[in-house]
N, C-alpha and C positions, 0 to 999 in steps of 0.2 A: 819322379813326380816333378812336374814343371811349376805348378803353383797350387795354393790352397785358398779357400775363401770361407767366409761365414755369412749367413743371412743376418739381417738386423735382429731378428728374433733370437737367434743363437748367440749373437754378439753380446746381448744384454743379460744373458743367464750367467750370473756371477755368484758362485756358491760361497758359503761361509768358509773362511780359511781355518782349517783344523788347527787348534793350538794357539790361535791368534786372539787378541782382545775381541770382545763381542761386536764392535761396529765394523770390523774388517772382513771384507769379502774379496776373494782374489782367485784368479784362475789363469794359468798359462794357456793361450789359445793357439799359438804358432811357435815353432821352434826349428832350429837347424836340424834337418832330418838325420844326418850322419853323426854317429857318436865319435868322440875323440878328435874332431876337427878343430884346428886353431880358430879362435875368435868366434865362438858360437853366438847366435842371436836368438832371443826369445821375446815374443810379443805377448802381453798379458792384459787382462781386464782387471780393474781395481775399482771396487765400490766401497766407499767409506760413509758410514752413517754418523750422525752426531754422537759425541761422547762428552760428558761433563768434564772428565779428566783424561785427555788424550795420552796414550802411551807411545814412547818412541818406537820407531821401526827398528828392526835389526840393523846392525852396522853394515854399511854398504861396502862390499869388497869388489864391486863391479860398477861400471858407469851405467846410468839409466836416463832415458829421455821419455817424455810423455806429453800428452795433450789432454786437457780437460774436455770431456765430451758433454757432460751435463752437470749442473750444480755449481757449487763453489768449493774449491780446495785450498786450504791454507797449509803452506809448507814453511817450517822453521828449522834452521840448522843449529848445530852445537855452539855457534858463535852468536846466536840471537838474530841472525838475518831472517827476515820473515816476508813472505809474499802471499797475497790473497789472489788466487787465480779464478777466472770465470771461464765459461764455455768458450772454447777456441784458443785459450791461452796455453802456451807450451812451457815446459820446464826441463832442466837438465840437472841431474844429481851426479856429482863427481865421486868416483870410488874413494873410500876413506871417510866419507861423510857419515854423520849421525843426524838423522832427520826425524822430525815429529810431524805427522800429518794430522789435520783436523778439518772439520767442516761445521759451519753454523747449522746446517740441515742435512745435506748429503752431497756427495760428489761421485761422479763416474769418470774414470780416466783410462785411456789406452796407453800403456807403457811398453817400451822396448828396452831390453837390457842385454849387456854383453855377458851372458851367463847361459848355462844349460837349463833345460826345462826342469822344474822342480819335480823330483821323483825319478830322475834319470841319472 
């Protein structure tokens, strides 16, 4: 397979992430096709709705970069560093980080991580 693509309609279909807090919706949309290759790469859609008390994301044991596609995404790390990102803003989360995501209303981001597809 040379390349893959998603239509805009498909791109924004972000299901609720099973086992995650209520405002978190997440789906892996693209991933390295071959299993067991070094340095796999996975692209994901992330939808976060407002939560009165945001819960931390799982500990990051991989690097991840992303861009906010719609809305406002607030990212805070374990040291209290905090950024409020708007549409078009990008971010990079270093492996070993503990991150809390929040949003005053909602946020949609496209993220790419150095990990295998969830469920593989």
